[in-house]
N, C-alpha and C positions, 0 to 999 in steps of 0.2 A: 806826456804819457797818454797814449790813446786809451779810450774807454775799454776796449777789449783787453788790453794789457792790464789795466787797472782791475778788471773783474778777475783776471787770472791771478793777480797778486792777492786779491781778497780770498779766493779759494785756496791758494797755496798757504796763506797764513792760517786758514781754518784747518787745513790738513796737517800743517806743522803743529798746531795746537793740539789736535787730536792725537797725533803721534807722541807728543811730549806727555800728554795726560796718561796715555796707555803705558809708555815706557817707564815713567816715574811713579805711577800709581797715585798721582795727586788727586785729591777729592774735588776737583774742579772740572766742569765740562770742557771738552776740547775747544769748542768755538770761543769760549771765554778766554782761554789761554791764548788762542790765536788772535783775539782782539787785543789782548795785552801785548802780544808780540808786535802787532801792527802799530800800537801806540808807541812802543819803544822805538820802532823803526822810523816812525814819523817824527818823533822827538829828536832822534839822531840826525835825520835829514834836514830838519829845521822848518819845513813847510809842507803843506799838502799839495801834491801835484794836481794840476788842473783836471786831468783825465780821471783821477781818483775822486776828486771833488764832484765832478759831473756824474760819474757812475753812482756814487753814494746818494747824490741828490735825487736821481731817478728811482733808486731802490727805496729810499725813504718815502717818496710820494706814494708808492704802492706797497707799503709795509704790511698792510692788512692781508694781502695775498700770501705773505710768508707765514701767517699764523694758521692757515687752513689745515696743513698737515698736523699741527699740534692739536687743534680742536678735534680733528678726526681721530687722533690717537687717544684723546680723553674719552671719546665715545666708545672705544673698545672696552673701557673699564666702567661703563655706565652702571652695571650691577653693583660693583663695589662702591661707586659714588652714591648710589641709591641707599645703601646701608650706612655709609659713613659720610653723609652730606654735611653734618655740622663741623667736623674738623676741617673738611675741605673748604667750606665757606669761611671759617675763621682764618685759615691759611691764606685764602685769597684776599680777604679784607686786610689782614695784617700786612701782607705783601704790598698791597696798594698804599696803605698808610705809610709804611716804611719808605717806599719809593718816593712818595710826595715829600716826606720830611727830609730825606737825603737830597732830593732835587732842590728844595727850598734853601737848605743850608749851603749847598754848593753854589747856588745862584747868588746868595748873599755874600759868600766869600769872594766870588768872582767880581761882584760889584765893588766891594771894598778894595780888591786888588787893582781894578781898573781905575778907581778913584785915586789911589795912592800913586799910580804911575803917571797920572795926568791925562789930558785929552789927546 
């Protein structure tokens, strides 16, 4: 799979997730649903195509650039954040803590699973 086709597949999965979120009214972001659709497709396919792996590798190396629009969007609500900074700060800290805990538990589960299946 060429890298350009892989990027097209990523965007199509995101569009499909967004459409599914709007059509069904699910309380989940469209890109998250698209990512779950991609996971299901990759599990059905059985492996990650080389082009998709390469495209994702390059995107992850420059992941910080993808956060610039989100940070700019937060700055639009700077007045609200100035008034309600404590709940915002607590939500950020709790989100990071939850992410670390879930990542650690997943990593431990994957290590046990890899140890059970052998080298």
